[in-house]
Steps between C-alpha positions, in 0.01 A plus 500: 500500500591771255518488123836607359638531150810289435764368737529602863717807561683306771558127449655446844369179654355365177604162363738492205247300294252789529759763410603295196142513372497879524843519335384290205168682456678836514767388250225391258315831533194330650291729718330347799300593805597345833348451842668360811280296733490229764605156376232366264482122476156458343279669244282624789805673646533694174151651490596841642810505280282435193287805569801723560678385181179523297526142375435148620805302596514179300557153638853378436519121517832315479430157354684192379437166334508183707863426412604854597671542164277783371411811697233760431404838636129561444353851523122496531219718635462483875132403481543193280527159658799299384439149369805317377309306234397823324862608467661158448305442181604834350872463566526125440621414848331240714486511877586858582552587864641782705878510490692515823666789677842356413439524126342843543816623671730321255341629179328827596694600816176564685308346790138385530273800544716715272459307174503747214567536131790722608679186621555400137790747496686238707416207270790555263494144366125502426400215728158663553238542227276804551128433450257793499124461507350711222313751724829587676682533166225727366477724808657845472701464822639224718551501876771281650764478771858614432632160623401583861153491652532827694472717187288491188539669166275579208640508147339517158442160345643641177829578675501152652451335160707734284787599731531284812446152356732549200767640735484190720474268197161348578224450247153467655243242399146638514248252641123508530383384840123462542307777669358418844156345490221727621231368728 
């Protein structure tokens, strides 16, 4: 794994969804660091990537209400446990659960294992509400996948909030999930 600035010099063999992320970030003047790696499906798989990018990758959870009429993308620290009741209360939605791969593909054009805030660029009709846990929103940088789980990028949280999200017409809701209990 090698750290690189910006998009790959040669995009041969890369998926169009990944290239579209780089195209959008470049068009918005957002600088980013990138690392290519083996497919990462879990937070444990991202540990070496974290060190190389100089940030912790955040958990990206794709959620929905029981009726599957409201969809949410939650960004939270990787070391926090997720309890639906803590989030449900804050957003006024009972019975949250993980949304299916079909909805993930339909709204974000991504597959399980590659869930990322970058997928919001494909949600042109705003079916998905972005939720960001306060520690992620207050961090200086954010690590995420560029809609594939064989690369990771690091961008400034300021650029995410001030350039990327307005460009893709998504307004985040900041939530406060409880810190993990210490023994």
